[in-house]
MIDREN-594021 format. One line per 4 residues: their letters; for each residue z negated, y negated, x of N, C-alpha, C. Coordinates in Angstrom, 1 decimal. Example, Ala and Ser with C-alpha at 12.3 -4.5 7.8 and 13.67 -1.06 7.14 Angstrom:
2
AS> -7.8:5.7:13.2:-7.8:4.5:12.3:-7.8:3.3:13.2 | -7.1:2.2:12.8:-7.1:1.1:13.7:-7.9:0.0:12.9
This chain:
254
MIFD> 1.0:-16.6:12.8:1.1:-16.3:11.1:0.3:-15.2:10.4 | -0.2:-15.1:9.5:-1.0:-14.4:9.1:0.0:-13.3:7.9 | -0.1:-12.2:7.7:0.2:-11.0:7.4:-1.2:-10.2:6.6 | -0.7:-10.5:5.1:-1.6:-9.9:4.4:-1.0:-8.8:3.6
THAH> -2.0:-7.3:4.1:-1.1:-5.8:3.5:-1.7:-5.3:2.2 | -1.8:-6.6:2.0:-2.6:-5.9:0.6:-2.5:-7.1:-0.5 | -1.5:-6.7:-1.7:-1.6:-8.1:-2.4:-1.0:-7.4:-4.2 | -1.2:-8.2:-4.7:-1.0:-7.5:-6.2:-0.7:-8.9:-7.1
YDDE> 0.5:-9.7:-6.5:1.0:-11.1:-7.3:1.7:-10.5:-8.2 | 2.2:-9.5:-8.8:2.4:-9.1:-10.2:1.7:-9.0:-11.5 | 0.4:-9.2:-11.1:-0.7:-9.2:-12.1:-0.8:-10.4:-12.6 | -1.1:-10.3:-14.0:-1.0:-11.4:-14.8:-2.2:-12.3:-14.8
AFDE> -2.8:-12.3:-13.7:-3.3:-13.5:-13.4:-3.0:-14.6:-12.5 | -1.4:-14.3:-12.2:-0.3:-15.2:-11.2:0.7:-15.4:-12.5 | 0.4:-15.2:-14.3:1.5:-15.4:-14.8:1.8:-17.1:-14.6 | 0.7:-17.8:-14.8:1.1:-19.5:-14.9:1.9:-20.1:-13.7
DREE> 1.4:-19.3:-12.2:1.8:-20.4:-11.1:2.2:-19.4:-9.9 | 2.9:-18.1:-10.3:3.3:-16.9:-9.0:4.3:-17.9:-8.9 | 5.1:-18.2:-9.0:6.5:-19.1:-8.4:6.2:-19.9:-7.5 | 5.8:-21.1:-7.7:4.9:-21.8:-6.3:3.9:-21.7:-5.7
LLVS> 3.2:-20.5:-6.2:2.1:-19.8:-5.5:2.9:-19.2:-4.0 | 4.0:-18.4:-4.6:5.0:-17.8:-3.3:5.7:-18.5:-2.5 | 5.5:-19.3:-3.5:6.8:-20.2:-2.1:5.8:-21.2:-1.2 | 4.9:-21.8:-1.6:4.0:-22.4:-0.7:3.5:-21.5:0.2
LQSH> 3.3:-19.9:-0.2:2.8:-19.8:1.2:3.2:-19.6:2.5 | 4.3:-19.7:3.5:4.6:-19.7:4.9:4.2:-21.3:4.8 | 4.5:-22.2:4.3:4.0:-23.3:4.4:2.3:-23.5:4.6 | 1.6:-22.3:4.3:0.0:-22.4:4.9:0.0:-20.9:5.7
GIEA> 0.8:-20.9:6.5:0.5:-19.9:7.6:0.3:-18.6:7.5 | 1.4:-18.4:6.5:1.0:-16.8:6.0:2.8:-16.1:6.0 | 2.5:-15.6:7.0:4.4:-14.8:7.4:5.2:-14.3:6.6 | 3.7:-12.6:6.0:4.6:-11.8:5.4:3.4:-12.0:4.2
VTNV> 3.7:-10.6:3.3:3.3:-9.9:2.5:3.1:-8.7:2.1 | 2.6:-7.5:2.2:2.8:-6.4:0.9:2.4:-6.3:0.0 | 3.1:-6.2:-1.6:2.8:-6.0:-2.5:2.4:-4.5:-2.9 | 1.5:-4.4:-3.7:1.4:-3.1:-3.9:0.9:-2.1:-5.4
GASI> 2.0:-1.6:-5.4:2.0:-0.8:-6.7:1.0:-0.2:-6.8 | 0.5:0.4:-8.4:-0.7:0.8:-8.8:-0.5:1.3:-9.9 | 0.9:1.4:-10.6:1.2:2.7:-11.6:2.4:2.5:-11.8 | 3.4:2.9:-12.5:4.9:3.2:-12.0:5.2:1.6:-12.9
KTSE> 4.7:1.1:-13.3:5.2:-0.2:-14.3:4.7:-1.6:-13.2 | 3.7:-1.5:-12.3:3.6:-2.4:-11.5:4.0:-1.9:-10.1 | 4.4:-0.9:-10.0:5.8:-0.3:-8.5:7.1:-0.7:-8.9 | 7.4:-0.7:-10.3:8.7:-1.5:-11.0:8.6:-3.1:-10.6
NTIK> 7.8:-3.2:-11.1:7.2:-5.0:-10.5:7.0:-5.1:-8.9 | 6.6:-4.4:-9.0:6.7:-4.5:-6.7:8.0:-5.0:-6.1 | 8.7:-3.7:-6.7:9.9:-4.0:-6.4:11.2:-5.0:-6.8 | 10.8:-5.4:-7.7:11.2:-6.7:-8.4:10.9:-8.5:-7.5
LAEK> 9.7:-8.1:-6.9:9.1:-9.0:-6.1:9.6:-8.7:-5.0 | 9.5:-8.2:-3.9:10.1:-7.7:-2.9:11.9:-8.4:-3.1 | 12.2:-7.6:-3.8:13.2:-7.9:-3.4:14.0:-9.7:-3.8 | 13.0:-10.6:-4.0:13.2:-11.9:-4.6:13.1:-12.6:-3.4
YSYI> 11.9:-11.9:-3.1:11.2:-12.9:-2.0:11.3:-12.4:-0.3 | 11.7:-13.0:0.2:12.4:-12.3:2.4:11.4:-11.9:2.7 | 10.2:-12.6:2.3:8.5:-12.4:3.5:7.5:-11.5:2.2 | 8.0:-10.9:1.4:7.9:-9.7:0.7:8.2:-8.4:0.6
FGAI> 6.9:-7.7:1.0:7.7:-6.1:1.2:6.2:-5.5:-0.1 | 6.9:-4.5:0.1:6.8:-3.8:-1.3:5.7:-2.3:-0.7 | 4.5:-1.8:-1.5:4.7:-0.3:-1.9:4.5:0.0:-3.4 | 4.7:1.4:-3.2:4.4:1.9:-4.3:4.1:3.2:-4.5
GVHP> 2.9:3.3:-5.6:2.5:4.7:-5.6:1.9:4.2:-7.2 | 0.6:5.6:-7.3:0.2:5.2:-8.7:-1.6:5.5:-8.1 | -2.1:4.3:-8.5:-4.0:4.7:-8.5:-4.6:5.7:-9.0 | -5.2:6.1:-8.1:-6.0:7.6:-8.7:-6.4:7.2:-10.0
NETG> -7.1:5.9:-10.4:-7.3:5.8:-11.9:-5.9:5.7:-13.1 | -4.7:5.9:-12.7:-3.7:5.8:-13.2:-3.1:7.1:-13.5 | -3.5:8.1:-12.7:-2.9:9.5:-12.3:-2.4:10.3:-13.4 | -3.7:9.7:-14.7:-3.1:10.6:-16.2:-1.8:9.9:-16.3
ELND> -1.1:9.5:-15.6:0.4:9.2:-16.1:1.3:9.8:-16.1 | 1.3:10.6:-14.1:2.1:11.3:-13.7:2.8:12.1:-14.3 | 3.6:12.7:-14.1:4.3:13.9:-13.9:5.6:14.2:-13.0 | 6.3:15.3:-13.1:7.2:15.5:-12.1:8.4:14.2:-12.6
EKLN> 8.6:14.1:-13.2:9.9:12.9:-13.5:9.7:12.0:-12.7 | 7.8:11.7:-12.9:7.2:10.2:-12.0:7.6:9.8:-10.5 | 7.1:11.3:-10.6:7.0:11.3:-9.1:8.4:11.9:-8.7 | 9.1:11.7:-8.9:10.8:12.1:-8.6:11.1:10.3:-8.7
WLKE> 11.0:9.4:-9.5:11.5:8.1:-9.3:10.6:7.3:-8.4 | 9.5:8.2:-7.6:8.1:7.7:-6.7:9.7:7.8:-5.3 | 9.9:9.1:-5.6:10.1:9.4:-4.6:12.3:8.6:-4.2 | 12.5:8.2:-5.5:14.0:7.8:-5.1:14.3:6.7:-4.7
NSSR> 13.1:5.7:-5.2:12.6:4.0:-5.2:12.4:4.1:-3.2 | 11.9:5.1:-3.0:10.8:4.6:-2.1:11.7:4.4:-0.7 | 13.3:4.7:-0.9:14.5:4.9:0.4:14.8:2.9:0.1 | 14.1:2.5:-0.3:15.1:0.7:-1.1:13.8:0.5:0.2
SKIV> 15.2:-0.1:1.1:14.9:-1.3:2.5:13.5:-1.7:2.6 | 13.0:-2.7:1.6:12.3:-3.0:1.6:11.0:-2.9:1.3 | 10.4:-1.2:0.5:10.2:-0.4:0.1:9.1:0.2:1.9 | 8.3:-0.1:2.5:7.6:0.2:3.2:5.7:1.2:3.3
AIGE> 5.8:1.4:2.2:4.6:2.5:1.8:4.1:3.3:0.7 | 3.5:4.1:0.4:3.8:5.0:-1.1:2.1:4.4:-0.7 | 1.9:3.6:-2.2:0.4:3.3:-2.2:0.2:2.7:-3.4 | -0.9:2.3:-4.2:-2.1:2.5:-3.2:-2.3:3.9:-4.1
IGLD> -2.8:5.2:-3.3:-3.0:6.5:-4.0:-4.7:6.9:-3.4 | -5.3:7.9:-4.0:-6.5:8.0:-3.6:-7.8:8.7:-4.7 | -8.7:8.5:-4.3:-9.7:8.7:-5.2:-10.7:7.8:-5.9 | -11.3:7.8:-6.4:-11.8:6.6:-7.3:-12.8:7.3:-8.6
YYWE> -14.1:8.0:-7.4:-15.2:8.9:-8.7:-16.2:7.6:-9.3 | -15.9:6.3:-9.3:-16.8:5.4:-10.2:-16.1:5.0:-11.5 | -14.8:5.3:-11.2:-14.5:5.4:-12.7:-14.7:6.8:-13.7 | -14.9:7.3:-14.3:-14.8:8.9:-14.6:-13.2:9.1:-15.5
EPDH> -11.8:8.5:-15.5:-10.9:8.9:-16.0:-9.9:8.1:-14.9 | -8.6:9.7:-14.6:-9.1:10.4:-15.2:-10.2:11.5:-14.3 | -10.2:12.6:-14.8:-11.3:13.6:-13.9:-10.8:13.7:-12.6 | -11.9:14.3:-12.2:-11.5:14.6:-10.4:-10.3:15.6:-10.2
ETQK> -10.8:16.5:-10.7:-9.3:17.1:-10.8:-7.7:16.9:-10.5 | -7.7:16.2:-12.0:-6.4:15.7:-12.1:-5.9:14.8:-10.6 | -7.2:13.9:-10.7:-6.8:12.8:-9.4:-6.6:13.3:-8.4 | -7.4:14.4:-7.8:-7.2:15.5:-6.4:-5.6:15.8:-6.8
TWFV> -5.2:15.9:-7.4:-3.8:17.0:-7.6:-2.5:15.9:-7.0 | -2.8:14.9:-8.1:-2.0:13.7:-7.6:-2.3:13.4:-6.2 | -3.1:13.1:-5.6:-3.5:12.4:-4.7:-2.5:13.5:-3.7 | -2.9:14.7:-3.8:-2.2:15.4:-2.8:-0.9:15.8:-3.0
RQLN> -0.3:15.5:-4.2:1.2:15.5:-4.0:1.8:14.2:-3.8 | 1.1:13.1:-3.9:1.8:11.9:-3.3:1.8:11.8:-2.0 | 0.3:12.3:-1.3:0.5:12.7:0.0:1.7:13.2:0.5 | 1.9:14.5:-0.2:2.9:14.8:0.1:4.9:14.6:0.1
LAKE> 4.6:13.3:-0.9:5.7:12.5:-0.9:5.8:11.3:0.4 | 5.0:11.2:0.5:4.7:10.2:1.9:5.5:11.0:2.6 | 4.8:12.2:3.2:5.3:13.0:4.5:6.7:13.5:4.1 | 7.3:13.5:3.6:8.6:13.9:2.9:9.5:13.0:3.2
VKLP> 9.2:11.5:2.7:9.9:10.2:2.9:9.5:9.8:4.0 | 8.8:10.1:4.8:8.3:9.7:6.2:8.4:8.0:6.1 | 6.8:7.9:4.9:6.2:6.7:4.9:4.7:6.7:4.9 | 4.0:5.2:5.7:2.7:5.7:5.8:1.7:5.7:4.3
VIIH> 0.6:5.5:4.4:0.0:5.8:2.9:-0.6:4.4:2.7 | -1.5:4.0:1.3:-2.5:3.0:1.4:-3.2:3.9:0.7 | -4.4:3.9:1.3:-5.4:4.4:0.4:-6.5:4.0:0.1 | -6.5:4.2:-1.2:-7.6:3.7:-2.2:-8.5:4.6:-2.3
SRDA> -10.0:4.8:-2.2:-11.1:6.0:-1.7:-12.6:4.8:-2.4 | -12.4:4.8:-3.4:-14.3:4.7:-4.0:-15.4:5.6:-4.7 | -16.7:5.7:-4.2:-17.2:6.9:-4.4:-16.9:8.1:-3.8 | -16.1:8.4:-3.2:-15.4:9.4:-3.0:-15.4:9.9:-1.6
AKDT> -16.6:9.6:-1.0:-15.7:9.5:0.8:-15.2:10.8:1.0 | -16.5:11.9:0.8:-15.5:13.6:1.3:-15.0:13.9:0.8 | -14.3:13.8:-0.7:-13.2:14.8:-1.1:-12.4:13.5:-0.3 | -12.2:12.4:0.0:-10.7:12.1:0.5:-10.5:12.3:1.8
LDIM> -12.0:12.2:2.7:-11.3:12.7:4.1:-11.1:13.9:4.1 | -11.7:14.9:3.0:-11.7:16.7:3.2:-10.1:17.0:2.6 | -9.3:15.9:1.8:-8.1:16.1:1.9:-7.1:15.6:3.4 | -7.7:14.9:3.5:-6.5:14.1:4.5:-6.3:14.8:5.6
KAEH> -7.5:15.3:5.3:-7.4:16.3:6.9:-6.7:17.6:6.9 | -6.9:18.0:5.5:-6.4:19.3:5.0:-5.0:19.1:5.0 | -4.4:17.6:4.4:-2.7:17.8:4.0:-2.4:17.0:6.0 | -3.3:17.0:6.9:-2.6:16.3:8.0:-2.1:14.8:7.8
SQDV> -3.0:14.4:7.1:-2.5:12.6:6.8:-1.8:11.8:8.0 | -2.8:12.7:9.4:-2.1:11.9:10.1:-0.8:11.3:10.6 | -0.2:12.9:10.2:1.4:12.5:10.7:2.0:11.4:10.0 | 1.6:11.2:9.1:2.6:9.7:8.5:1.7:8.3:9.2
GGVI> 0.6:8.6:9.3:-0.4:7.1:9.2:-0.8:5.9:7.8 | -1.4:5.2:7.9:-1.6:4.4:7.4:-2.4:3.8:7.1 | -3.3:3.4:5.9:-4.4:2.2:5.9:-5.5:2.7:4.9 | -6.8:3.0:5.7:-7.2:3.0:4.5:-8.0:1.1:4.0
HCFS> -7.6:1.2:2.5:-7.4:-0.1:2.1:-8.8:-0.5:1.6 | -9.3:-1.9:1.8:-10.6:-2.4:1.0:-11.6:-1.4:1.5 | -11.9:-0.9:2.9:-12.7:0.2:3.6:-14.2:-0.7:3.0 | -15.2:0.8:2.3:-15.8:0.4:1.8:-17.2:1.3:2.2
YGKE> -17.3:1.8:3.2:-17.8:3.3:3.9:-19.0:2.7:4.9 | -19.2:3.4:5.9:-20.3:3.1:7.4:-19.8:3.7:7.9 | -20.4:3.4:9.6:-19.6:3.5:10.4:-19.0:4.6:11.1 | -20.0:6.0:10.8:-19.5:7.7:10.6:-18.4:7.5:10.0
MARE> -17.8:7.2:9.1:-16.2:6.9:8.2:-15.4:6.7:8.6 | -16.2:5.6:9.2:-14.9:4.5:10.0:-14.3:5.6:11.4 | -15.5:6.2:11.5:-15.2:6.6:13.4:-13.5:8.0:12.5 | -14.4:8.7:11.6:-13.4:9.6:11.3:-11.9:9.4:11.6
YLNM> -11.5:7.8:10.7:-10.3:7.2:10.0:-9.8:6.8:11.6 | -10.3:6.2:11.9:-9.7:5.8:13.3:-9.6:6.8:14.3 | -10.3:7.9:14.3:-9.6:8.8:14.8:-8.6:9.6:15.1 | -7.9:9.4:13.9:-7.0:9.8:12.5:-5.6:9.2:13.5
GFYL> -6.1:8.0:13.9:-4.9:7.1:13.7:-4.7:5.8:13.0 | -5.5:6.0:11.5:-5.4:4.9:10.6:-6.1:3.5:11.3 | -5.2:2.6:10.3:-6.1:1.2:10.2:-6.9:1.0:8.9 | -8.2:0.4:9.2:-8.8:-0.4:8.7:-8.1:-1.7:7.6
GIGG> -7.9:-1.7:6.6:-8.2:-2.8:5.7:-9.2:-3.7:5.2 | -9.7:-5.1:5.5:-10.8:-5.9:5.9:-10.0:-6.7:5.2 | -10.9:-7.7:3.8:-10.6:-8.4:3.0:-11.8:-9.3:2.9 | -12.0:-9.7:2.0:-13.2:-11.0:1.3:-14.6:-10.1:1.2
VLTF> -14.4:-8.9:0.6:-15.8:-8.5:0.7:-16.8:-8.6:2.4 | -16.0:-8.6:3.2:-16.5:-8.7:4.5:-17.7:-10.4:4.9 | -17.4:-11.6:3.7:-18.1:-12.4:3.7:-19.1:-12.4:3.1 | -19.1:-11.2:1.8:-20.5:-11.3:0.7:-22.1:-11.0:2.0
KNAR> -22.8:-11.6:1.1:-24.2:-11.5:1.8:-24.6:-10.1:2.1 | -24.1:-9.1:1.3:-24.4:-7.8:0.6:-23.8:-6.9:1.5 | -23.1:-7.2:2.6:-21.6:-6.3:3.2:-22.3:-5.9:4.7 | -23.7:-5.8:4.9:-24.3:-5.6:6.1:-23.3:-3.9:6.9
KLKE> -23.0:-3.4:6.1:-22.5:-2.0:6.5:-21.0:-2.3:7.0 | -20.5:-3.1:6.0:-18.7:-3.4:6.4:-19.0:-4.2:7.6 | -19.5:-5.1:8.0:-20.3:-6.3:9.3:-20.3:-5.2:10.3 | -20.8:-3.9:10.3:-21.0:-3.5:11.5:-19.7:-2.6:12.1
VVEY> -19.5:-2.1:10.9:-17.6:-1.7:11.2:-16.9:-2.6:11.7 | -16.9:-3.9:11.2:-16.0:-5.1:11.6:-16.2:-4.8:13.6 | -17.4:-5.1:13.4:-18.1:-4.9:14.9:-17.8:-3.4:15.8 | -17.6:-2.6:15.4:-18.1:-1.2:15.9:-16.3:-0.8:16.3
MPLD> -15.5:-1.4:15.2:-14.1:-0.8:15.9:-13.5:-1.7:16.1 | -11.9:-1.3:17.1:-11.5:-2.0:17.8:-10.4:-2.7:16.8 | -9.9:-3.9:17.2:-9.8:-4.8:16.9:-7.9:-4.3:16.3 | -7.4:-3.9:17.7:-6.0:-2.5:17.2:-5.9:-2.1:16.1
QLVL> -6.8:-1.5:15.2:-6.8:-1.1:14.1:-7.4:-1.6:12.7 | -7.4:-2.8:13.0:-7.7:-3.7:12.1:-6.4:-4.8:10.9 | -6.1:-4.1:10.5:-5.6:-5.6:9.0:-6.6:-6.0:8.2 | -5.4:-7.5:7.9:-6.1:-8.5:7.1:-5.4:-7.9:5.6
ETDC> -5.9:-8.3:4.2:-5.9:-8.2:2.9:-6.6:-8.8:2.0 | -6.2:-9.3:1.3:-6.9:-9.7:0.0:-6.9:-8.7:-1.4 | -6.5:-8.0:-1.7:-6.2:-7.2:-2.7:-6.5:-8.1:-3.9 | -5.7:-9.5:-3.9:-5.6:-10.5:-5.1:-4.8:-9.8:-6.2
PYLA> -5.6:-10.4:-7.4:-6.3:-11.5:-7.0:-8.0:-11.4:-7.4 | -8.1:-10.0:-6.9:-9.5:-9.6:-6.6:-10.3:-9.8:-5.3 | -11.5:-9.9:-5.2:-12.4:-10.0:-4.4:-12.5:-11.0:-3.1 | -12.0:-12.2:-4.2:-12.1:-13.3:-3.3:-13.3:-13.3:-2.0
PVPN> -13.1:-13.8:-1.5:-14.3:-14.4:-0.2:-15.1:-15.4:-0.4 | -16.3:-15.6:-0.4:-17.1:-16.9:-0.1:-16.7:-18.1:0.6 | -16.4:-18.9:0.1:-17.3:-19.8:-1.2:-16.4:-19.4:-2.1 | -15.5:-18.9:-2.6:-14.5:-18.5:-3.6:-14.7:-17.7:-4.7
RGKR> -15.9:-16.7:-3.9:-16.2:-15.8:-4.0:-16.4:-15.7:-6.1 | -15.6:-15.2:-6.8:-15.5:-14.8:-8.8:-14.3:-15.7:-8.9 | -13.7:-16.3:-7.9:-12.6:-16.6:-8.3:-11.4:-16.4:-8.3 | -10.2:-16.2:-8.3:-9.0:-15.6:-8.5:-8.5:-15.9:-6.6
NSSL> -8.3:-14.4:-6.3:-8.0:-14.5:-5.2:-6.9:-14.8:-4.6 | -6.2:-15.1:-3.5:-4.8:-15.2:-3.2:-5.3:-14.9:-1.6 | -3.5:-15.6:-0.9:-3.4:-15.1:0.2:-3.7:-16.5:1.0 | -4.1:-17.6:0.3:-4.5:-18.6:1.5:-6.0:-18.7:1.4
NLSY> -6.7:-17.7:0.8:-8.0:-17.4:1.4:-8.3:-16.5:2.5 | -7.2:-16.1:3.2:-7.4:-15.0:4.4:-8.2:-15.9:5.4 | -8.2:-17.3:5.7:-8.6:-18.1:6.7:-10.1:-17.7:6.6 | -11.1:-17.6:5.5:-12.8:-17.1:5.7:-13.0:-15.7:6.3
VIDE> -11.8:-15.0:6.0:-12.0:-13.6:6.6:-12.1:-13.8:8.0 | -10.8:-14.4:8.3:-10.4:-14.5:9.7:-12.2:-15.6:10.7 | -11.9:-16.5:10.0:-13.6:-17.1:10.8:-14.8:-16.0:10.8 | -14.9:-15.1:9.6:-16.3:-14.1:9.4:-15.9:-12.6:10.7
ISAI> -14.6:-12.4:10.6:-14.1:-11.2:11.8:-14.3:-12.2:13.4 | -14.1:-13.5:13.8:-14.4:-14.3:14.7:-15.7:-14.0:14.8 | -16.4:-14.7:14.3:-18.3:-15.0:14.0:-18.4:-13.7:14.7 | -17.8:-12.3:14.2:-18.8:-10.8:14.2:-18.5:-10.3:15.5
KGIS> -16.9:-10.4:15.9:-16.7:-10.2:17.3:-16.1:-11.2:18.6 | -16.5:-12.0:18.2:-16.8:-13.1:19.3:-15.1:-13.5:19.7 | -14.4:-13.2:18.8:-12.4:-12.9:19.9:-12.1:-14.5:19.1 | -11.6:-15.3:18.9:-10.8:-16.7:18.6:-10.2:-16.1:17.2
RDEI> -9.9:-17.1:16.6:-9.1:-16.7:15.1:-7.7:-17.0:15.9 | -6.6:-17.1:16.9:-5.9:-16.8:17.1:-5.1:-15.9:17.8 | -6.5:-15.4:18.4:-6.3:-14.0:18.7:-6.1:-12.7:17.4 | -7.3:-13.1:16.8:-7.0:-12.5:15.6:-6.0:-12.3:14.6
IEVT> -5.4:-13.5:14.5:-4.2:-13.5:13.7:-2.8:-13.1:14.1 | -2.8:-13.4:15.8:-1.9:-12.8:16.5:-2.1:-11.0:16.3 | -3.0:-10.4:16.5:-3.1:-8.9:16.8:-3.4:-8.5:15.2 | -4.2:-9.0:14.7:-3.6:-8.6:12.9:-2.4:-8.2:12.5
TRNA> -1.4:-9.4:12.5:-0.5:-9.4:12.4:1.1:-8.2:13.4 | 0.5:-8.4:14.4:1.4:-7.5:15.3:1.0:-5.8:14.8 | -0.9:-5.9:14.0:-0.9:-4.1:13.7:-0.3:-3.8:12.4 | -0.2:-5.2:11.6:0.1:-4.7:9.7:2.3:-4.3:10.1
KKLY> 2.3:-5.1:10.9:3.9:-4.3:11.6:4.3:-3.1:11.9 | 3.0:-2.6:12.9:3.5:-1.6:13.5:2.7:-0.9:12.6 | 1.9:-0.8:11.4:1.4:0.0:10.0:2.5:0.3:9.1 | 3.5:-0.9:9.1:4.5:-0.6:8.4:5.5:-0.6:8.7
HL> 5.6:-0.2:9.9:7.1:0.4:10.6:8.2:-1.0:11.0 | 7.9:-2.2:10.8:8.4:-3.4:10.5:8.6:-3.8:12.2
């Protein structure tokens, strides 16, 4: 059974058929999902989903582009709610320089504070890093992030950066982008990296794999990602499913 380590089922893209889709997941071979917060509001939504469905776990945190909303009170809310039994990570947190809002210093400040929160509450982190490779790594090393561990979500850098994170003991989240024609760098990373540090993710409703690229994504599309990993690494689908599900449970201390 497959473990989707990163989804956003609280997104409005699922408003019309959320219940129907989530109820169907296990019959389609999806054992578990971690729904991931990206703001205080979506973190609240995530807690509700995790409470409603036995096979949905939650991560709470504030995405770099939403850190303008953060203050001490909201950080304290994250801390208080991180002790809920089904909250398994702090995330998604990090840096995103693709968008200029908020400014880089604000993003960095709240990235550090959320990393420290994860250390304090002893939860792994889900890292979002876009167009910010050096700053992300520098901060994570300075803050000794390997002490809490976690996953680099939607890994998008090359082999050298992959090596840095793998050496720190982090998992790399691999999803639909791997099936894109222009994903040569990512295919090289998957070929190079050990399977025991790879976890499957969708980032749904975003980043649907080929042949559904551009459509709404869901955990049901992970089969295409598994096929691609199988082709790249020459490993059977069954072994990929078995190892990545075990990795996901280790990642989230389940």
